[in-house]
N, CA, C and O atoms as a printed pandas DataFrame, in Angstrom:
     atom_number atom_name residue_name chain_id  residue_number  x_coord  y_coord  z_coord
0              1         N          MET        A               1  293.626   86.833   96.588
1              2        CA          MET        A               1  293.092   85.204   95.970
2              3         C          MET        A               1  293.810   85.028   94.931
3              4         O          MET        A               1  293.854   85.976   94.147
4              5         N          LEU        A               2  294.490   83.938   94.639
5              6        CA          LEU        A               2  294.970   83.477   93.291
6              7         C          LEU        A               2  294.323   82.318   92.854
7              8         O          LEU        A               2  294.079   81.371   93.601
8              9         N          VAL        A               3  293.993   82.369   91.479
9             10        CA          VAL        A               3  293.028   81.481   91.057
10            11         C          VAL        A               3  293.801   80.736   89.794
11            12         O          VAL        A               3  294.162   81.700   89.118
12            13         N          GLY        A               4  294.153   79.796   89.258
13            14        CA          GLY        A               4  294.452   79.148   88.097
14            15         C          GLY        A               4  293.575   78.232   87.182
15            16         O          GLY        A               4  293.132   77.140   87.537
16            17         N          LEU        A               5  293.394   78.763   86.064
17            18        CA          LEU        A               5  292.287   77.833   85.073
18            19         C          LEU        A               5  293.633   77.161   84.299
19            20         O          LEU        A               5  294.741   77.563   83.942
20            21         N          ASN        A               6  292.738   75.677   84.249
21            22        CA          ASN        A               6  293.475   74.987   83.043
22            23         C          ASN        A               6  292.871   75.111   81.804
23            24         O          ASN        A               6  291.824   75.744   81.675
24            25         N          ALA        A               7  293.559   74.442   80.670
25            26        CA          ALA        A               7  293.170   74.170   79.138
26            27         C          ALA        A               7  291.888   73.516   79.462
27            28         O          ALA        A               7  291.076   73.714   78.558
28            29         N          GLN        A               8  291.443   72.845   80.379
29            30        CA          GLN        A               8  290.204   71.794   80.072
30            31         C          GLN        A               8  288.855   72.498   81.248
31            32         O          GLN        A               8  287.755   71.995   81.474
32            33         N          SER        A               9  289.269   73.418   81.661
33            34        CA          SER        A               9  288.416   74.472   82.488
34            35         C          SER        A               9  287.047   75.064   81.635
35            36         O          SER        A               9  287.023   75.640   80.547
36            37         N          ASP        A              10  286.097   74.756   82.409
37            38        CA          ASP        A              10  284.787   75.479   81.558
38            39         C          ASP        A              10  284.838   76.710   82.131
39            40         O          ASP        A              10  284.886   76.872   83.350
40            41         N          VAL        A              11  284.831   77.599   81.322
41            42        CA          VAL        A              11  285.015   79.139   81.858
42            43         C          VAL        A              11  283.552   79.789   82.772
43            44         O          VAL        A              11  283.508   80.537   83.748
44            45         N          ARG        A              12  282.569   79.203   82.055
45            46        CA          ARG        A              12  281.094   79.413   82.838
46            47         C          ARG        A              12  281.149   78.705   84.419
47            48         O          ARG        A              12  280.759   79.137   85.504
48            49         N          ASP        A              13  281.732   77.582   84.075
49            50        CA          ASP        A              13  281.545   76.642   85.609
50            51         C          ASP        A              13  282.802   77.545   86.808
51            52         O          ASP        A              13  282.725   77.736   88.022
52            53         N          ALA        A              14  283.770   77.890   85.899
53            54        CA          ALA        A              14  284.743   78.629   86.901
54            55         C          ALA        A              14  284.449   79.752   87.536
55            56         O          ALA        A              14  284.647   79.943   88.736
56            57         N          ALA        A              15  283.883   80.672   86.625
57            58        CA          ALA        A              15  283.137   81.997   87.020
58            59         C          ALA        A              15  282.255   81.545   88.441
59            60         O          ALA        A              15  282.523   81.823   89.610
60            61         N          ARG        A              16  281.019   80.684   87.848
61            62        CA          ARG        A              16  280.358   80.205   88.707
62            63         C          ARG        A              16  280.579   79.838   90.072
63            64         O          ARG        A              16  279.795   80.076   90.991
64            65         N          THR        A              17  281.949   79.106   90.191
65            66        CA          THR        A              17  282.380   78.606   91.572
66            67         C          THR        A              17  283.255   79.639   92.197
67            68         O          THR        A              17  283.433   79.632   93.415
68            69         N          LEU        A              18  283.701   80.353   91.572
69            70        CA          LEU        A              18  284.624   81.677   91.944
70            71         C          LEU        A              18  283.410   82.462   92.579
71            72         O          LEU        A              18  283.490   82.622   93.797
72            73         N          LEU        A              19  282.405   82.925   92.006
73            74        CA          LEU        A              19  281.428   83.862   92.605
74            75         C          LEU        A              19  280.721   83.070   93.892
75            76         O          LEU        A              19  280.588   83.586   95.002
76            77         N          SER        A              20  280.358   81.929   93.594
77            78        CA          SER        A              20  279.613   81.075   94.883
78            79         C          SER        A              20  280.586   81.075   95.875
79            80         O          SER        A              20  280.202   81.446   96.984
80            81         N          TYR        A              21  281.762   80.748   95.752
81            82        CA          TYR        A              21  282.637   80.915   96.840
82            83         C          TYR        A              21  282.852   82.286   97.389
83            84         O          TYR        A              21  283.044   82.357   98.603
84            85         N          ILE        A              22  282.852   83.199   96.808
85            86        CA          ILE        A              22  283.075   84.618   97.392
86            87         C          ILE        A              22  281.590   84.818   98.129
87            88         O          ILE        A              22  281.557   85.357   99.235
88            89         N          ALA        A              23  280.473   84.407   97.539
89            90        CA          ALA        A              23  279.283   84.940   98.353
90            91         C          ALA        A              23  279.224   84.120   99.521
91            92         O          ALA        A              23  278.827   84.724  100.518
92            93         N          THR        A              24  279.502   82.928   99.680
93            94        CA          THR        A              24  279.469   82.103  100.817
94            95         C          THR        A              24  280.476   82.387  101.907
95            96         O          THR        A              24  280.168   82.481  103.095
96            97         N          ASP        A              25  281.615   82.508  101.461
97            98        CA          ASP        A              25  282.652   82.311  102.537
98            99         C          ASP        A              25  283.796   83.692  102.524
99           100         O          ASP        A              25  284.994   83.605  102.792
100          101         N          VAL        A              26  283.060   84.937  102.140
101          102        CA          VAL        A              26  283.715   86.170  102.325
102          103         C          VAL        A              26  282.982   87.080  102.727
103          104         O          VAL        A              26  281.844   86.963  102.272
104          105         N          GLY        A              27  283.160   88.187  103.568
105          106        CA          GLY        A              27  282.232   88.860  104.250
106          107         C          GLY        A              27  281.880   89.833  103.206
107          108         O          GLY        A              27  282.697   90.254  102.386
108          109         N          ALA        A              28  280.807   90.133  103.248
109          110        CA          ALA        A              28  279.843   91.185  102.458
110          111         C          ALA        A              28  280.450   92.665  102.119
111          112         O          ALA        A              28  280.258   93.280  101.070
112          113         N          ASN        A              29  281.222   93.100  103.234
113          114        CA          ASN        A              29  281.927   94.306  103.179
114          115         C          ASN        A              29  283.135   94.138  102.987
115          116         O          ASN        A              29  283.832   95.137  103.163
116          117         N          ALA        A              30  283.897   92.730  102.525
117          118        CA          ALA        A              30  285.008   92.625  102.660
118          119         C          ALA        A              30  285.534   93.404  100.949
119          120         O          ALA        A              30  284.720   93.499  100.030
120          121         N          ALA        A              31  286.816   93.821  100.838
121          122        CA          ALA        A              31  287.434   94.097   99.640
122          123         C          ALA        A              31  288.213   92.952   99.021
123          124         O          ALA        A              31  288.983   92.230   99.654
124          125         N          ILE        A              32  287.902   92.835   97.517
125          126        CA          ILE        A              32  288.473   91.452   97.056
126          127         C          ILE        A              32  289.229   91.879   96.240
127          128         O          ILE        A              32  288.887   92.853   95.570
128          129         N          ILE        A              33  290.804   91.117   96.009
129          130        CA          ILE        A              33  291.366   91.334   94.963
130          131         C          ILE        A              33  291.722   89.700   94.435
131          132         O          ILE        A              33  292.284   88.879   95.159
132          133         N          ILE        A              34  291.275   89.433   93.039
133          134        CA          ILE        A              34  291.602   87.977   92.777
134          135         C          ILE        A              34  292.688   88.176   91.451
135          136         O          ILE        A              34  292.500   89.024   90.580
136          137         N          GLY        A              35  293.577   87.457   91.464
137          138        CA          GLY        A              35  294.599   87.097   90.378
138          139         C          GLY        A              35  294.302   85.991   89.560
139          140         O          GLY        A              35  294.311   84.868   90.064
140          141         N          VAL        A              36  294.038   86.148   88.361
141          142        CA          VAL        A              36  293.556   84.651   87.622
142          143         C          VAL        A              36  294.172   84.315   86.396
143          144         O          VAL        A              36  293.769   84.773   85.327
144          145         N          GLN        A              37  295.377   83.336   86.519
145          146        CA          GLN        A              37  295.718   82.900   85.475
146          147         C          GLN        A              37  295.155   82.000   84.462
147          148         O          GLN        A              37  295.074   80.806   84.751
148          149         N          ALA        A              38  294.773   82.392   83.362
149          150        CA          ALA        A              38  294.020   81.701   82.311
150          151         C          ALA        A              38  294.870   80.995   81.206
151          152         O          ALA        A              38  295.822   81.585   80.696
152          153         N          PRO        A              39  294.571   79.915   80.896
153          154        CA          PRO        A              39  295.422   79.354   79.645
154          155         C          PRO        A              39  295.603   80.050   78.611
155          156         O          PRO        A              39  296.626   79.791   77.976
156          157         N          THR        A              40  294.871   80.940   78.190
157          158        CA          THR        A              40  295.126   81.730   76.908
158          159         C          THR        A              40  294.680   83.173   77.367
159          160         O          THR        A              40  294.340   83.347   78.537
160          161         N          ALA        A              41  294.679   84.035   76.610
161          162        CA          ALA        A              41  294.067   85.488   76.757
162          163         C          ALA        A              41  292.689   85.587   76.326
163          164         O          ALA        A              41  292.010   86.492   76.812
164          165         N          GLN        A              42  292.111   84.695   75.384
165          166        CA          GLN        A              42  290.726   84.436   75.098
166          167         C          GLN        A              42  289.835   83.729   76.069
167          168         O          GLN        A              42  288.630   83.980   76.035
168          169         N          VAL        A              43  290.325   82.841   76.957
169          170        CA          VAL        A              43  289.942   82.482   78.219
170          171         C          VAL        A              43  289.786   83.473   78.979
171          172         O          VAL        A              43  288.668   83.624   79.470
172          173         N          GLY        A              44  290.883   84.462   79.309
173          174        CA          GLY        A              44  290.792   85.519   80.288
174          175         C          GLY        A              44  289.843   86.609   79.620
175          176         O          GLY        A              44  289.232   87.327   80.413
176          177         N          ASP        A              45  289.686   86.777   78.538
177          178        CA          ASP        A              45  288.620   87.732   78.253
178          179         C          ASP        A              45  287.039   87.290   78.618
179          180         O          ASP        A              45  286.170   88.003   79.119
180          181         N          SER        A              46  286.952   85.968   78.229
181          182        CA          SER        A              46  285.802   85.311   78.545
182          183         C          SER        A              46  285.364   85.424   80.133
183          184         O          SER        A              46  284.250   85.700   80.579
184          185         N          LEU        A              47  286.393   85.171   80.740
185          186        CA          LEU        A              47  286.252   85.144   82.320
186          187         C          LEU        A              47  285.818   86.825   82.633
187          188         O          LEU        A              47  284.788   87.118   83.239
188          189         N          ALA        A              48  286.804   87.853   82.102
189          190        CA          ALA        A              48  286.447   89.083   82.510
190          191         C          ALA        A              48  285.124   89.304   82.298
191          192         O          ALA        A              48  284.454   89.813   83.196
192          193         N          THR        A              49  284.552   88.954   81.080
193          194        CA          THR        A              49  283.009   89.344   80.672
194          195         C          THR        A              49  281.996   88.605   81.391
195          196         O          THR        A              49  280.847   89.031   81.268
196          197         N          LEU        A              50  282.187   87.542   82.148
197          198        CA          LEU        A              50  281.562   86.831   82.679
198          199         C          LEU        A              50  281.504   87.381   84.079
199          200         O          LEU        A              50  280.557   87.095   84.812
200          201         N          LEU        A              51  282.599   88.251   84.519
201          202        CA          LEU        A              51  282.868   88.638   85.866
202          203         C          LEU        A              51  282.496   90.082   86.230
203          204         O          LEU        A              51  282.480   90.545   87.371
204          205         N          ARG        A              52  282.147   90.836   84.891
205          206        CA          ARG        A              52  282.056   92.260   84.611
206          207         C          ARG        A              52  280.968   92.938   85.570
207          208         O          ARG        A              52  281.222   94.023   86.093
208          209         N          ALA        A              53  279.782   92.298   85.789
209          210        CA          ALA        A              53  278.683   92.420   86.691
210          211         C          ALA        A              53  279.296   92.970   88.013
211          212         O          ALA        A              53  279.256   94.130   88.421
212          213         N          ALA        A              54  279.850   91.918   88.571
213          214        CA          ALA        A              54  280.397   91.756   90.266
214          215         C          ALA        A              54  281.686   92.307   90.309
215          216         O          ALA        A              54  282.039   92.718   91.415
216          217         N          TYR        A              55  282.660   92.443   89.161
217          218        CA          TYR        A              55  284.116   92.921   89.724
218          219         C          TYR        A              55  284.771   93.381   88.294
219          220         O          TYR        A              55  284.579   92.828   87.210
220          221         N          SER        A              56  285.489   94.383   88.520
221          222        CA          SER        A              56  286.350   95.103   87.596
222          223         C          SER        A              56  287.706   94.550   87.306
223          224         O          SER        A              56  288.319   93.950   88.189
224          225         N          THR        A              57  288.177   94.714   86.174
225          226        CA          THR        A              57  289.516   94.371   85.791
226          227         C          THR        A              57  290.675   95.385   85.981
227          228         O          THR        A              57  290.335   96.563   85.867
228          229         N          ALA        A              58  291.539   95.224   86.158
229          230        CA          ALA        A              58  292.601   96.063   86.239
230          231         C          ALA        A              58  293.160   96.381   84.636
231          232         O          ALA        A              58  294.082   97.175   84.449
232          233         N          TRP        A              59  292.554   95.736   83.636
233          234        CA          TRP        A              59  293.174   96.251   82.216
234          235         C          TRP        A              59  292.173   97.516   82.095
235          236         O          TRP        A              59  292.463   98.490   81.400
236          237         N          GLU        A              60  291.143   97.431   82.725
237          238        CA          GLU        A              60  290.326   98.800   82.483
238          239         C          GLU        A              60  291.115  100.077   82.826
239          240         O          GLU        A              60  290.891  101.055   82.112
240          241         N          CYS        A              61  292.044  100.202   83.863
241          242        CA          CYS        A              61  292.785  101.330   83.842
242          243         C          CYS        A              61  294.051  101.515   83.946
243          244         O          CYS        A              61  294.583  102.323   84.707
244          245         N          VAL        A              62  294.833  100.467   82.866
245          246        CA          VAL        A              62  295.993  100.266   82.236
246          247         C          VAL        A              62  295.683  101.336   81.091
247          248         O          VAL        A              62  294.662  101.439   80.412
248          249         N          GLY        A              63  296.911  102.144   81.065
249          250        CA          GLY        A              63  297.077  103.118   80.035
250          251         C          GLY        A              63  297.994  103.964   79.993
251          252         O          GLY        A              63  298.915  103.878   80.805
252          253         N          ASN        A              64  297.969  104.807   79.203
253          254        CA          ASN        A              64  299.229  105.859   78.911
254          255         C          ASN        A              64  298.402  107.116   78.775
255          256         O          ASN        A              64  297.174  107.148   78.688
256          257         N          GLU        A              65  299.224  108.143   78.766
257          258        CA          GLU        A              65  298.315  109.444   78.262
258          259         C          GLU        A              65  297.708  109.591   76.948
259          260         O          GLU        A              65  297.021  110.607   76.843
260          261         N          ASN        A              66  297.763  108.995   76.121
261          262        CA          ASN        A              66  297.114  108.852   74.972
262          263         C          ASN        A              66  295.817  107.886   74.875
263          264         O          ASN        A              66  295.060  107.794   73.909
264          265         N          GLY        A              67  295.739  107.190   76.102
265          266        CA          GLY        A              67  294.700  106.546   76.369
266          267         C          GLY        A              67  294.629  104.931   75.594
267          268         O          GLY        A              67  293.607  104.344   75.237
268          269         N          GLU        A              68  295.958  104.494   75.487
269          270        CA          GLU        A              68  295.945  103.143   74.882
270          271         C          GLU        A              68  295.804  102.014   76.000
271          272         O          GLU        A              68  295.912  102.243   77.205
272          273         N          ARG        A              69  295.641  101.218   75.642
273          274        CA          ARG        A              69  295.263   99.972   76.455
274          275         C          ARG        A              69  296.588   98.680   76.253
275          276         O          ARG        A              69  297.084   98.373   75.169
276          277         N          ALA        A              70  296.840   98.262   77.185
277          278        CA          ALA        A              70  297.961   97.528   77.285
278          279         C          ALA        A              70  297.512   96.089   76.717
279          280         O          ALA        A              70  296.484   95.606   77.191
280          281         N          PRO        A              71  298.131   95.463   75.855
281          282        CA          PRO        A              71  297.814   94.011   75.466
282          283         C          PRO        A              71  297.472   92.988   76.650
283          284         O          PRO        A              71  298.190   92.730   77.617
284          285         N          ALA        A              72  296.180   92.454   76.342
285          286        CA          ALA        A              72  295.647   91.673   77.303
286          287         C          ALA        A              72  296.302   90.317   77.325
287          288         O          ALA        A              72  296.121   89.543   76.385
288          289         N          GLY        A              73  297.024   90.005   78.315
289          290        CA          GLY        A              73  297.916   88.553   78.471
290          291         C          GLY        A              73  296.655   87.427   79.140
291          292         O          GLY        A              73  295.432   87.558   79.086
292          293         N          SER        A              74  297.304   86.544   79.637
293          294        CA          SER        A              74  296.367   85.650   80.214
294          295         C          SER        A              74  296.542   85.758   81.762
295          296         O          SER        A              74  295.930   84.880   82.371
296          297         N          LEU        A              75  297.083   86.440   82.358
297          298        CA          LEU        A              75  296.924   86.917   83.788
298          299         C          LEU        A              75  296.214   88.003   83.821
299          300         O          LEU        A              75  296.515   89.005   83.173
300          301         N          ARG        A              76  295.002   87.900   84.726
301          302        CA          ARG        A              76  293.928   88.980   84.828
302          303         C          ARG        A              76  294.052   89.415   86.435
303          304         O          ARG        A              76  294.475   88.618   87.273
304          305         N          LEU        A              77  293.708   90.535   86.707
305          306        CA          LEU        A              77  293.668   90.996   88.165
306          307         C          LEU        A              77  292.138   91.733   88.362
307          308         O          LEU        A              77  292.001   92.859   87.886
308          309         N          PHE        A              78  291.214   91.213   88.930
309          310        CA          PHE        A              78  290.086   91.602   89.305
310          311         C          PHE        A              78  289.905   92.318   90.571
311          312         O          PHE        A              78  290.566   91.856   91.501
312          313         N          TYR        A              79  289.294   93.164   90.790
313          314        CA          TYR        A              79  289.011   93.725   92.090
314          315         C          TYR        A              79  287.412   94.093   92.272
315          316         O          TYR        A              79  286.662   93.868   91.322
316          317         N          GLY        A              80  286.926   94.620   93.408
317          318        CA          GLY        A              80  285.580   95.095   93.661
318          319         C          GLY        A              80  285.356   94.686   95.338
319          320         O          GLY        A              80  286.313   94.412   96.062
320          321         N          PRO        A              81  284.199   94.693   95.726
321          322        CA          PRO        A              81  283.237   95.776   94.937
322          323         C          PRO        A              81  283.681   97.349   94.756
323          324         O          PRO        A              81  284.388   98.048   95.482
324          325         N          SER        A              82  283.009   97.650   93.525
325          326        CA          SER        A              82  283.386   99.179   93.231
326          327         C          SER        A              82  283.282  100.236   94.411
327          328         O          SER        A              82  283.971  101.222   94.675
328          329         N          ALA        A              83  282.130   99.654   95.048
329          330        CA          ALA        A              83  281.923  100.729   96.355
330          331         C          ALA        A              83  282.874  100.708   97.375
331          332         O          ALA        A              83  282.815  101.586   98.236
332          333         N          ARG        A              84  283.819   99.776   97.425
333          334        CA          ARG        A              84  285.085   99.378   98.359
334          335         C          ARG        A              84  286.185   99.783   97.634
335          336         O          ARG        A              84  286.954  100.548   98.217
336          337         N          LEU        A              85  286.492   99.404   96.320
337          338        CA          LEU        A              85  287.727   99.675   95.683
338          339         C          LEU        A              85  287.623  100.413   94.291
339          340         O          LEU        A              85  286.736  100.346   93.440
340          341         N          ARG        A              86  288.729  101.096   94.316
341          342        CA          ARG        A              86  288.756  101.924   92.997
342          343         C          ARG        A              86  290.436  101.899   92.520
343          344         O          ARG        A              86  291.357  102.074   93.318
344          345         N          CYS        A              87  290.591  101.671   91.212
345          346        CA          CYS        A              87  291.848  101.473   90.692
346          347         C          CYS        A              87  292.459  102.736   90.423
347          348         O          CYS        A              87  291.784  103.444   89.676
348          349         N          MET        A              88  293.592  103.247   90.832
349          350        CA          MET        A              88  293.841  104.505   90.431
350          351         C          MET        A              88  295.019  104.482   89.349
351          352         O          MET        A              88  295.331  105.357   88.541
352          353         N          SER        A              89  295.440  103.536   89.517
353          354        CA          SER        A              89  296.610  103.215   88.116
354          355         C          SER        A              89  297.015  101.823   88.034
355          356         O          SER        A              89  296.952  101.064   89.001
356          357         N          ALA        A              90  297.452  101.467   86.824
357          358        CA          ALA        A              90  297.893   99.908   86.813
358          359         C          ALA        A              90  299.051   99.901   85.802
359          360         O          ALA        A              90  299.184  100.967   85.200
360          361         N          ARG        A              91  299.883   98.960   85.504
361          362        CA          ARG        A              91  300.560   98.890   84.685
362          363         C          ARG        A              91  301.143   97.498   84.392
363          364         O          ARG        A              91  301.211   96.688   85.317
364          365         N          VAL        A              92  301.517   97.212   83.306
365          366        CA          VAL        A              92  301.942   95.533   82.906
366          367         C          VAL        A              92  303.342   95.633   83.368
367          368         O          VAL        A              92  304.090   96.604   83.259
368          369         N          VAL        A              93  303.589   94.445   83.919
369          370        CA          VAL        A              93  305.181   94.356   84.487
370          371         C          VAL        A              93  305.879   93.181   83.419
371          372         O          VAL        A              93  305.584   91.987   83.383
372          373         N          GLU        A              94  306.896   93.898   82.563
373          374        CA          GLU        A              94  307.378   92.760   81.747
374          375         C          GLU        A              94  307.960   91.383   82.260
375          376         O          GLU        A              94  309.087   91.193   82.716
376          377         N          THR        A              95  306.977   90.498   82.091
377          378        CA          THR        A              95  307.461   88.846   82.572
378          379         C          THR        A              95  306.876   87.911   81.449
379          380         O          THR        A              95  306.499   88.381   80.376
380          381         N          ASN        A              96  306.823   86.749   81.700
381          382        CA          ASN        A              96  306.497   85.755   80.846
382          383         C          ASN        A              96  305.053   85.668   80.746
383          384         O          ASN        A              96  304.374   85.396   79.756
384          385         N          GLY        A              97  304.659   85.969   82.039
385          386        CA          GLY        A              97  303.318   86.013   82.388
386          387         C          GLY        A              97  302.147   86.945   82.241
387          388         O          GLY        A              97  300.939   86.877   82.465
388          389         N          HIS        A              98  303.095   87.959   81.714
389          390        CA          HIS        A              98  302.151   89.241   81.647
390          391         C          HIS        A              98  301.534   89.837   82.832
391          392         O          HIS        A              98  300.429   90.378   82.878
392          393         N          ALA        A              99  302.423   89.669   83.844
393          394        CA          ALA        A              99  301.992   90.318   85.186
394          395         C          ALA        A              99  301.496   91.875   85.441
395          396         O          ALA        A              99  302.040   92.820   84.870
396          397         N          ILE        A             100  300.529   92.008   86.255
397          398        CA          ILE        A             100  300.131   93.589   86.154
398          399         C          ILE        A             100  300.286   93.937   87.573
399          400         O          ILE        A             100  300.056   93.023   88.365
400          401         N          ALA        A             101  300.571   94.877   87.966
401          402        CA          ALA        A             101  300.601   95.837   89.070
402          403         C          ALA        A             101  299.552   96.863   89.057
403          404         O          ALA        A             101  299.287   97.548   88.069
404          405         N          ALA        A             102  298.978   96.938   90.174
405          406        CA          ALA        A             102  297.721   97.908   90.148
406          407         C          ALA        A             102  298.124   98.676   91.630
407          408         O          ALA        A             102  298.676   98.189   92.616
408          409         N          GLN        A             103  297.702   99.865   91.428
409          410        CA          GLN        A             103  297.250  100.574   92.779
410          411         C          GLN        A             103  296.053  100.749   92.870
411          412         O          GLN        A             103  295.386  101.255   91.968
412          413         N          LEU        A             104  295.467  100.255   94.265
413          414        CA          LEU        A             104  294.238  100.080   94.590
414          415         C          LEU        A             104  293.799  100.925   95.695
415          416         O          LEU        A             104  294.344  100.754   96.785
416          417         N          LEU        A             105  292.838  101.867   95.565
417          418        CA          LEU        A             105  292.291  102.570   96.570
418          419         C          LEU        A             105  291.318  102.157   97.578
419          420         O          LEU        A             105  290.223  102.389   97.064
420          421         N          VAL        A             106  291.152  101.699   98.666
421          422        CA          VAL        A             106  290.565  101.078   99.372
422          423         C          VAL        A             106  289.565  102.145   99.928
423          424         O          VAL        A             106  290.021  103.240  100.255
424          425         N          GLY        A             107  288.145  101.874  100.063
425          426        CA          GLY        A             107  287.283  102.971  100.395
426          427         C          GLY        A             107  287.215  102.506  102.011
427          428         O          GLY        A             107  287.545  101.333  102.189
428          429         N          ARG        A             108  286.860  103.205  103.122
429          430        CA          ARG        A             108  286.690  102.783  104.431
430          431         C          ARG        A             108  284.971  103.075  104.738
431          432         O          ARG        A             108  284.485  102.802  105.835
């Protein structure tokens, strides 16, 4: 699923709407991957904080052997639930939108 927020979006309302949609229209044991284009990195950080209880962010598994994390851009990749999906690796793809590619393992 791809979601875009504009500069006028209320982050709390956006998180609530997204979670409500998933709760009512997505199967209970479905694996979910959500790409969110936020207007700024700060909005992306706020959304990640609000969704943290339900979904992980691929930024958590981005890094190198020194444990450094990639800079947070405005594009975020969320996945879950943790019982169904696990992030094996992720990397930032150098684009204007700071795209991220992740290898996710889906449990059966």
